[in-house]
N, C-alpha and C positions, 0 to 999 in steps of 0.2 A: 587514370584518378582522378577527380573532381575534389575529394573532400577525406581528410584520414579518416575517417570513418569506412570509407569504400576498400582499404589495403587488407590485404591478406592478414589475418591473426601471425602469422609466420613474417613476413614482409615488417608488419608494424614493430612485432618484437624485436627484431634484428634492428629497426631505423631507432627504438629507444636505444637499446644496449652501444649504441654509436653516438650517442647524443643526437641524432639528425630530428629525433622527433618527440616532444615533449608529452609523457603520460596524460598531463591537464589538460594538452590541445587536442590529444587523441579524443578522450573523455568529453569535451565539449561536445567536438563533432557528434560523437556519436549521440549525446544530449539532443543536439541540435537537427539530430534525424528524426530520433524518436519524436520532438514535439511536432516537426513536420506534417511525418506521415502516419504515427500512429493512430489518428482521428478516424481517417480511415479503416485502419483494420483492428483495432485495437487489439495488439499483441501486450504489448505493455499494462500492468494493470496496477502496479506499484514500485514506486522510486523511492531513492533517497541521493539525491545529487549532493546536498551538502556536505555529508559523511565522505561520499565518494568525493568530493574535489578536495576534501583534505588528506585522503587515503593518497590521492593524484601526485598531489605535490610532495608528498612525504617521499613516494615513488621518486619523483624528478629529484630531490635530495640527493637520496642515494645512490642515483646514477652518475651526477656529478661530483660526489664524494668518492667515486672508483669502488663501492659495495660491492659483491658479489650480488648478484640476482637469481633471480627464481625463474625458471623458463616459462612462466606467465607474467614476467614483470611490468606493472602498467597497462595488461591488458583489460579492459573494461567487460565485464561477462553478466549475463541476463540468468535469473537461477529459475527453474521452474516452480510453481506456485504450492508443491506438494513437499518441497525442499526447506526444511528451515535453515533461517539466516538469524543470527542475533542480532536485537533490536531493530526486527525488521519485519512488517507484516505477514501474515501468512495464513491464509485463508482455507487452504488443502480445496478451493473451489466453492465452499461449504458453507449456507448459512451460521453453521455453527460453531464455524471459526473466524466470523465477519472481523472479529476485532481483536484476536488474538497475536499477538508478539513475543516470538521465540525470545526466551534469554540466551541461547547459545546456539553456532552451527552444528548442522547434523556432517555427520563424520567425513563424508565427501567433499561436503562445504570447507571444512576446514581445512583441507590436505590442498583445497584450490587455491585458497589464499592463502596458503603456507607458499605457494608456489607462486603469487604475486597477482594473482587475479584482482583486479577493483571491482566488488560486488557494489552494484549503483541498481539492480531492479530486480523484480518478479516478472514473468511470462503467466502468460494465461492458461487454466488447466482444466477441463473437466472437471466437477464434483467427484474426489477422492481420484482423478484419474480412469473414473469409469465411461470407458466410451472413447471414439474417437472421433467427434462432432466437439469439438473445444469451444464448449456454452454452458456459462453454469448461473444461478442466482445472484451471484453476486457483483459479476462484471458483465456479464452479457455474452456474445457473440464475439469470436476473432475470426473475420473474414480472410480468406485466400487472398496474396497480393497482387494473384494476377487475376481477380476476379472478386472482390469484397463480399458480395452476394453467396459465394459460395463458399464451403467447409474448407478449413486449411488441414484438417487432419485431428490425431489427439491419441493420446492425449499433452502430448509434449506441442502443441499446436501453436502455441504464443512464442515458442523458442525457436520453431522452425519458421514462421514469418517474421519475426526478429531478424535472423539470421538472412533470409532473402534480400529483407530489404535495407541490409548493411547498416541497422541500428547497432549492434556490436558484433564483435570478430567472433564472439565464442558465446555457447548457451551450454546449460545443462538438461538432461530429459532422461526419463528412465524410463521402464519396455515391460509389460507384463505381456501384452498380446499385440504387440505391435505399435506401444507407444514412442518410441523413440523411431521407428521404420517409415510409419506410415506418414508423418507429417514429415520427416524430410523427402520422402517421395513428393507428396501430393506441392510441395514449394520449391522443390528444384535444389534442395542440400542434401550435407550425408551425414551417415551418424553411423556409429557400431556398439551393435549389441554383443557383448562377450561373452564367452563363456563363463557358465555362473561360476563368480568367485575371484575373476580376472579384476574386476573392477568393483573391490569389496565393502559392501553397505552391512551395517551395525544394527540399522534400526529397524528391521522387516520383525512383522509379528511372528511369520514362522520361518524360522531360518533355513530348512531343508526343504528349497521351492527354487524354479527354475523363474520364478516371477518376479517383479519386481528389480529387473538388474538395472542399474545407474550406467551412464554413457556419455559419450561425446557428441556434440553435435557443430554444427561448422559448414563453411562453404565449400571447403574441401577437402582431400583426403588429408593432404599435407597437415591443415591447419587442423584437423580431428586429431592427427597424430600428437601433432603438438600437447593439445589438452589431456589426449587420452595417457600421457607420460608422468602428468601430474596426478592421475587421479587411480595408478595402479599400486601404487605401494602398500604393503602386506596389513592388515587388520584382523587379529584374533576374535575378535568382536563379531565376523560372521562366519560362520561353522563352514562355509562354501568356499572362504578364499585362504590361497596356497601364495607360500614365498614365490614370489621372481623378485627379479632385477631388473628396476624402472627401466636405465640405462636398455635394456631391449626394446621400447619402446619411445625410446629420443628422437629414432629413426627408421623407417620403412622404407627401404628401397622397391620400386616396382619388380614385378617377378615376370619372367619372361613368358609370355602367351602361347609363342611356338612350340612348348615342351609340355602344354597343358592340354587332358582328357578333358573336355566340355560337358554335363549335361543339360540340357534347356528344358525346361517346366512350363507349359504355360497357366497350370492350375493344380500341380502338386497330387494330382490325379484325383479331385474330390471338390476343392475350392466352385463355390459360386464366381465367375467373371465373366461380365459383359462380353458380347459379341466381340463389340469393337474393340474391346481390351486386349482382346487375343488378337486379333488383326493388330493392331500396334506392336505387338510383344513379339510377333510374328516377322514382321518387318524390320523392326531393330536389330532382331539376333540377324537378321540375314544381312545385315549392312555389316556386321562384326562378326563375324562366327567363323569366318575362315583366316580370323589373326591365331587361333587356335591349332595346335598337332590336330586334334578329333574332336567333331562338334558332332551331337547325338540329342535327340528325343529321349528322354526317358524319367519317369516319373518315382520319386521313393514309395515306399510303400507304405502308406499313414491311415488305411483304411479305417482304424478305430479311433483315431488322436481326437475327431468331434466328441466323442463321449465323455473322452479321460481329459480333456481341455475343462468342458462345463462343468465336470465333475469336481476336479482339481481347483478351479476357478470358485465353484462353490464354496468349498471347504475354507477359502482363504476370504472371501465376503464375509463366513460367520465368523471366523477368528476377530478380522476387522471391523465389522458393523453391527454385532449384536448391541452392546449399550447403546449406539446410538439408534438401531431400528426400534428397540424396547421402551426407549423413553424419549427418543425425538425423530420418531417416524414422519410429522408432518412436517418437519424441516429437511427432508429428504429430497434428492429428486428419484423421478424413473427408474434410471438406470442403476443407482443404488437396489431402490427396494424390489423392485423386477428379480434381479439377481440375486439378492437376499433371501425372497421368498421360494424362488426358482433350488434355491440351494437345500432350507428348511423342509424339501420331499423326498430327500436324497436319503438311504439309509447307509448305513455303516458298512453294508457288503458293497453298495456303490461305489464307497471311497476307497475301501480297501482293494477292489478291482482295480480302481484308476490308478492306483498307485502300481501293483504288479503291473499293469498294462504301458505304463509309462515306461516301466524299465524294460522292456520288450522292443517297444517303438526307438527307446535309447540306443538298444544294441541292431536293431534294422538299420538304423538311419545311416550307425559310422560305416558298415559293411557297404553300405549304398557307393561310398567312396573306395573299395577294394577296385573298381573299375571306372571311374572316374574320379579326377584330381577336383572338381569344382562344381556347385550346381547356380543355378543360373533361373530366376525365376521374378515375375514380377513381384512389384510390394504392394499393389492394391488392386482390388477386383473391378472398379468402379470408377470412373471420373466422379470430380468433386459433384456435391448435391447441393440444395441450398440451406442453409445454417438453422432457419427453422426445421428445417426435417432433423430429427434424434438419429436417424439414420434411413433405409433406404428399404422400402417396402418389399423390393423387389427385383431382380435381378435375370432378365433373359427370360420373364412369365415368372421364375420361380419365387416363392413367397420366403421372406426371409424370416425364421423361426425368432430370433432375439436380436439384440440390437449391435451383437460381437459378428454374428455371423458372415457378414460382409467383408471382416477383415481375414479370413480364415486364411489367408495367404500367408499371414504374418504369426497368427499363434498356433499355427500347425506346428512352426517351427521352433517355438517356443517350449512348448513339451518335450522336444530330445533335448534341446540345449546345445545346441552346435552354432558357433557364431558365424555373424550374419551382416554383413556390412550392406548400409540402403547407398545406392549410387544415384546420380541423377543421369534421366539420357533423354533429353532432348523435351518436347512438349508433345501432350496427345490431342488428336483433333480439336478439341474443344478450348481448348488454349491455353491449358494449366498442364502442369510439369508432371511426366513421366517414369518413373522411379523403378529400378532392379532392384533385387537382393540377390548378393553374391554370399554362397555360402560351402562351409568347408568342413572337412570333420573336427570333432569335440578339440578343444584346446590348440587348434591351428592357427588365431587368429592374427599372427604375422605375416602365418601366408594369405589369409582371406583377404588382409589390408595392402596387403604387395600386391595382388590381384586386383582388388578393385582401383589401388593408384596406377596399377597398366594400364583400365580399361579407361579413367579418366582421362590420362594424358593421348589414348589413342582416339576416343570419343572430342576432344578439342580440336579436331582437325576438320570435323567434321558437322555441319549447321543444324543437321538433323539430330546428332546424336549428343553435340556440346549440352555443359549446364545453360539451361533458359535463365533468364536475370529478368527481374517484372518493371515495369516503366514507371520509375519512382516520379518523376513530372508529374505521370496522371493520377499517381496518388496523395500528390500532397496539393493536387488541384478537387480531389474527391470531396 
């Protein structure tokens, strides 16, 4: 460790609890790192240092007084700019909300604050989270910490970059088509997209949906679990939420890999994946596949998932953006406009079929795990491309039909809703992080995270597999 901001969230919280680290000292270190590195990457877009310092001083007093402390007490946290924070600017990456300040915390943010998180900044996102290139008309593009001229993924891209560069120990994200998993993979951090309802979210326009899942982002599985434990308390405002004991998520032990049957899939049977990325995936799995009891190559049956995803996504875009499109189209970006207009072409029959077929995909996906315990596949299909591109126009010569086709590896798993942990796995040949998706059966979140934790421990002993770290001094000088 060179600075307090370089501490893991778990260790920092432990040192705060034993009075060896001041919450204010940690906050100031995070602020200093933002000021030194953020000009190179543009991950943090709004700050509230004054109130955060007041909160840190109060948190320090609570520690010294021997008060009972929350799980996240004194830990600075960044909030994705799609999530409302009381008294702080929240733009949703849109010119329509450029000056909007919320008067209340969103439900998930309130739970994190109650657990002791010190919310001090907002992280960048594409407009309304539409797309996996974190770029918008309000704040511009966020660059990859390993190469700022290339994308950092999205839509939780600002959070991914902020974590990778140690600007903060924890950050929030949410995930419809891969918005937690893609930036985790591309920036070399970890995230968990839980079974829908694991992390209650009472603000969705359409309640019964696998889209817009809230989740934790961190630099390690252990830190991610610490954050998740504060996010899972039950909230009846979410129709998909189910009661669970937060204590079950306070600590998750690694699973014994030698007892597991794993299925490796480089493209889930249909996804566009760059030939170089396929090669990297095969090389990486060859390095750790022997850790499992049995390892096979097997794809789930997702033959209809692309059509289902596009229809259900379109339904949500109409619910979310009808008024904005009709009244303020001139202020909307190309991703929102194109997705909304495509949705207008759909019929009631299209939507009805998609809901029925989603149910069948869900059932097939759960039975996939009759023969294996875990599925492992890549997170993204291509290396990061330049930030001035909305999306790659083609992969291996195949033209992409729309701005989300290139992230099929993630949204294909959104539709059945299975829990997924994104885990870094070394660097890919162009010098940016390579990431895996660890997938399990519905409602097996603790098991999936336990597998990810065991793999993370295994990877730490191998330079080709271990979590990569960006060059902070190079970013400072950029």
